[in-house]
NUSEZA-951834 format. One record per residue (C-alpha): residue in one letter; residue number from 1; x, y, z. Coordinates in nm, 2 decimals, decimal comma. Layout:
res	n	c1	c2	c3
a	NUM	X	Y	Z $
...
end
This chain:
res	n	c1	c2	c3
m	1	1,88	3,60	3,13 $
t	2	1,60	3,69	2,89 $
q	3	1,36	3,47	2,70 $
q	4	1,26	3,54	2,34 $
v	5	0,91	3,45	2,24 $
l	6	0,85	3,38	1,88 $
v	7	0,54	3,55	1,77 $
l	8	0,38	3,45	1,44 $
q	9	0,13	3,65	1,23 $
p	10	-0,20	3,50	1,20 $
e	11	-0,16	3,42	0,81 $
v	12	0,15	3,21	0,90 $
s	13	0,00	3,01	1,18 $
v	14	-0,30	2,94	0,96 $
a	15	-0,07	2,83	0,70 $
l	16	0,10	2,58	0,93 $
v	17	-0,21	2,43	1,06 $
l	18	-0,33	2,38	0,70 $
l	19	0,01	2,23	0,62 $
v	20	-0,01	1,99	0,91 $
l	21	-0,36	1,89	0,83 $
l	22	-0,27	1,82	0,46 $
l	23	0,02	1,60	0,57 $
a	24	-0,21	1,42	0,81 $
l	25	-0,45	1,36	0,51 $
l	26	-0,17	1,26	0,28 $
f	27	-0,04	1,00	0,53 $
f	28	-0,40	0,87	0,60 $
g	29	-0,45	0,83	0,23 $
l	30	-0,12	0,65	0,18 $
g	31	-0,18	0,42	0,48 $
f	32	-0,52	0,33	0,33 $
a	33	-0,38	0,27	-0,01 $
a	34	-0,10	0,06	0,12 $
h	35	-0,35	-0,15	0,32 $
l	36	-0,58	-0,19	0,02 $
l	37	-0,27	-0,30	-0,19 $
w	38	-0,19	-0,56	0,08 $
v	39	-0,54	-0,69	0,06 $
v	40	-0,53	-0,72	-0,31 $
a	41	-0,19	-0,88	-0,31 $
v	42	-0,31	-1,15	-0,06 $
i	43	-0,63	-1,22	-0,29 $
i	44	-0,42	-1,25	-0,60 $
f	45	-0,17	-1,49	-0,43 $
f	46	-0,45	-1,72	-0,31 $
v	47	-0,59	-1,71	-0,66 $
w	48	-0,26	-1,80	-0,79 $
i	49	-0,21	-2,08	-0,55 $
i	50	-0,55	-2,22	-0,63 $
g	51	-0,48	-2,19	-1,01 $
w	52	-0,14	-2,36	-0,97 $
a	53	-0,31	-2,65	-0,77 $
f	54	-0,58	-2,71	-1,02 $
a	55	-0,33	-2,69	-1,31 $
r	56	-0,12	-2,97	-1,17 $
g	57	-0,41	-3,20	-1,24 $
e	58	-0,43	-3,12	-1,60 $
a	59	-0,05	-3,19	-1,67 $
s	60	-0,04	-3,52	-1,46 $
g	61	-0,06	-3,73	-1,77 $
s	62	0,20	-3,57	-1,98 $
r	63	0,57	-3,53	-1,94 $
r	64	0,57	-3,15	-1,94 $
q	65	0,71	-2,99	-1,63 $
w	66	0,57	-2,68	-1,48 $
y	67	0,80	-2,45	-1,67 $
g	68	0,70	-2,60	-1,99 $
r	69	0,35	-2,47	-1,99 $
w	70	0,45	-2,18	-2,21 $
end
C-alpha cells in the first residue's frame, strides 16, 4: 500500500494562509461588533427603563394609561 502526498505550489499555500488569516480577521471583527452591539443594547434598555419609570410620575394625576401617551 502506497501513500500519496499532496504537494502544493508555493502560491497556493500562501493563498490558503492568507484566506485563513482573512477569515480569522473577519470573525474577530464580527465578534467585536456583536459585543459592542450587546453593550449598546443594554445601555439603551436601561435608559428606556429609567425613562419609563420617570414618565409614570407625570401621568399619575391623569386618567391616561401608558398606551395613551401617543
